[in-house]
C-alpha positions in Angstrom: 67.1 95.2 96.2 64.2 93.8 94.2 62.7 90.4 94.5 64.1 89.4 91.2 67.6 90.2 92.5 67.2 88.4 95.6 66.0 85.2 93.8 69.0 85.1 91.5 71.8 83.4 93.2 75.0 82.4 91.7 74.9 78.5 90.9 78.7 78.1 91.0 80.3 78.1 94.4 83.8 79.0 95.0 85.3 75.9 96.6 88.6 77.6 97.7 90.5 76.7 94.4 91.1 80.5 93.8 93.1 80.6 97.0 95.3 77.7 95.9 96.1 79.9 92.8 96.8 82.9 94.8 99.3 81.1 97.1 101.0 79.4 94.2 101.3 82.8 92.4 102.7 84.4 95.7 105.3 81.6 96.4 106.5 81.8 92.7 107.0 85.6 92.9 108.8 85.1 96.3 111.1 82.6 94.9 111.7 84.6 91.6 112.4 87.7 93.8 114.5 85.8 96.2 116.8 84.4 93.5 117.0 87.7 91.6 117.9 90.0 94.6 120.1 87.7 96.6 122.5 87.3 93.8 125.2 89.1 96.1 125.3 86.0 98.3 125.7 83.5 95.4 128.4 85.9 93.9 131.0 85.0 96.5 130.3 81.3 96.1 130.7 81.7 92.3 134.1 83.5 92.8 135.3 80.6 94.9 133.8 77.9 92.8 135.1 78.9 89.2 138.3 80.7 90.3 137.6 83.5 87.8 137.9 87.3 88.2 135.0 89.5 89.5 134.4 90.9 86.1 133.8 87.5 84.5 131.7 86.1 87.3 129.6 89.4 87.3 128.3 88.6 83.9 126.2 85.8 85.4 124.1 88.2 87.4 124.0 90.6 84.4 122.7 88.0 81.9 120.3 86.7 84.8 118.8 90.3 85.2 118.8 90.9 81.5 116.7 87.8 80.8 114.2 88.6 83.3 113.8 92.1 82.0 113.7 91.2 78.3 111.2 88.4 79.1 108.9 91.1 80.6 109.0 93.2 77.7 108.4 90.5 75.2 105.4 89.2 77.1 104.0 92.7 77.1 104.2 92.8 73.4 102.5 89.6 73.0 99.6 90.6 75.3 99.2 93.8 73.4 99.3 92.1 70.2 96.6 89.7 71.3 94.6 92.5 72.7 94.5 91.0 76.1 95.3 94.1 78.2 95.1 97.9 77.8 98.6 99.7 77.2 99.2 102.4 79.8 99.9 105.0 77.1 96.1 105.1 76.3 96.4 103.0 73.0 93.5 100.8 72.5 93.1 97.3 70.7 92.4 97.4 67.0 88.8 96.3 66.3 
């Protein structure tokens, strides 16, 4: 390490705010996954509450999963259109 590199120190210090973002993102993912993957528990209650058949009640879970999946695809299209990320297939952003 040279003298110049030793003298150059970052002026901005991390005050722990990054960890707040990490914890918040983790909690949001946990809640999101918990709702999505525990629908089987809600299904029985929906059957009892609405007094409908299993076929009609199952649409609730199907629509919920579809919305989550379509939302992910649409966000990916916006990201690639704005050139914010690289597409895994090797395509590059237009310059």
